[in-house]
C-alpha positions as CSV (number, residue, x, y, z in Angstrom):
1,K,-0.9,4.3,9.5
2,L,0.9,5.7,12.6
3,L,3.2,7.9,10.4
4,V,0.4,9.6,8.6
5,R,-0.7,13.1,9.8
6,G,-4.4,13.0,10.7
7,E,-4.6,9.3,11.5
8,T,-5.5,7.9,14.9
9,C,-2.5,8.0,17.3
10,H,-0.4,10.3,15.1
11,D,-0.9,13.6,16.9
12,I,1.5,15.1,19.4
13,I,0.4,15.0,23.0
14,P,-0.9,18.3,24.4
15,E,1.8,18.6,27.0
16,V,4.5,19.1,24.4
17,Y,2.4,20.4,21.5
18,P,4.4,22.9,19.4
19,I,3.7,26.6,19.7
20,D,2.9,28.6,16.6
21,G,5.9,28.9,14.3
22,E,7.7,25.8,15.7
23,P,8.6,23.3,12.9
24,V,7.0,19.9,12.9
25,I,8.7,17.1,11.1
26,D,6.5,14.4,9.6
27,K,8.6,11.2,9.5
28,A,8.4,9.1,6.4
29,G,10.3,6.2,7.9
30,K,11.8,5.1,11.2
31,G,14.4,7.8,11.5
32,A,13.7,11.5,11.7
33,F,16.2,12.4,9.0
34,Y,15.0,10.0,6.2
35,A,13.1,11.9,3.5
36,T,12.6,15.0,5.7
37,D,14.2,18.5,5.9
38,L,15.4,18.0,9.5
39,E,19.1,18.2,8.6
40,C,18.6,21.5,6.7
41,L,16.6,23.0,9.6
42,L,19.3,22.1,12.1
43,R,22.1,23.3,9.9
44,V,20.4,26.7,9.2
45,K,20.2,27.3,12.9
46,N,23.8,26.0,13.5
47,I,22.6,23.3,15.9
48,E,25.2,20.7,16.5
49,T,23.7,18.8,19.5
50,I,20.3,17.2,19.5
51,L,18.2,15.8,22.3
52,V,16.4,12.7,21.3
53,A,13.2,11.3,22.8
54,G,10.6,9.0,21.4
55,V,8.1,6.2,21.7
56,T,10.0,3.2,20.2
57,T,13.5,3.3,21.6
58,E,14.7,0.2,19.9
59,V,13.6,1.3,16.5
60,C,12.8,5.0,15.9
61,V,15.1,6.5,18.6
62,H,18.1,4.3,17.7
63,T,17.6,4.9,13.9
64,T,17.4,8.7,14.4
65,V,20.5,8.7,16.6
66,R,22.4,6.7,14.0
67,E,21.3,9.0,11.2
68,A,22.2,12.1,13.2
69,N,25.6,10.7,14.1
70,D,26.3,9.8,10.5
71,R,25.7,13.5,9.6
72,G,28.0,14.7,12.3
73,F,25.6,15.7,15.0
74,H,26.2,15.1,18.7
75,C,23.2,13.2,20.2
76,V,21.9,13.0,23.8
77,V,19.2,10.4,24.3
78,L,16.8,11.4,27.1
79,S,16.3,7.9,28.5
80,D,13.4,9.0,30.8
81,C,11.7,10.5,27.8
82,C,11.7,7.3,25.7
83,G,9.3,4.4,25.6
84,R,9.4,0.8,24.4
85,Y,6.9,-1.7,23.3
86,I,9.0,-4.6,24.4
87,D,9.3,-5.0,28.2
88,E,12.6,-6.2,29.7
């Protein structure tokens, strides 16, 4: 239940916790655009480039980048802000 707000291991770490008024997107799937209002939030603010970071690079980060690219966004993956559960 990692994708369910309130469950163990779901919360945002204190160092990057959003300030009051910042939107928080609860992902329903592996990508940040699936079944969320992320695209609408970005379009309303005329955002064309997104910086992507995450915990599972080979799944969630890649999926989000593909979804964003399909919608016409320019993506920058912050490699030193991504993690993997598979060691190379």
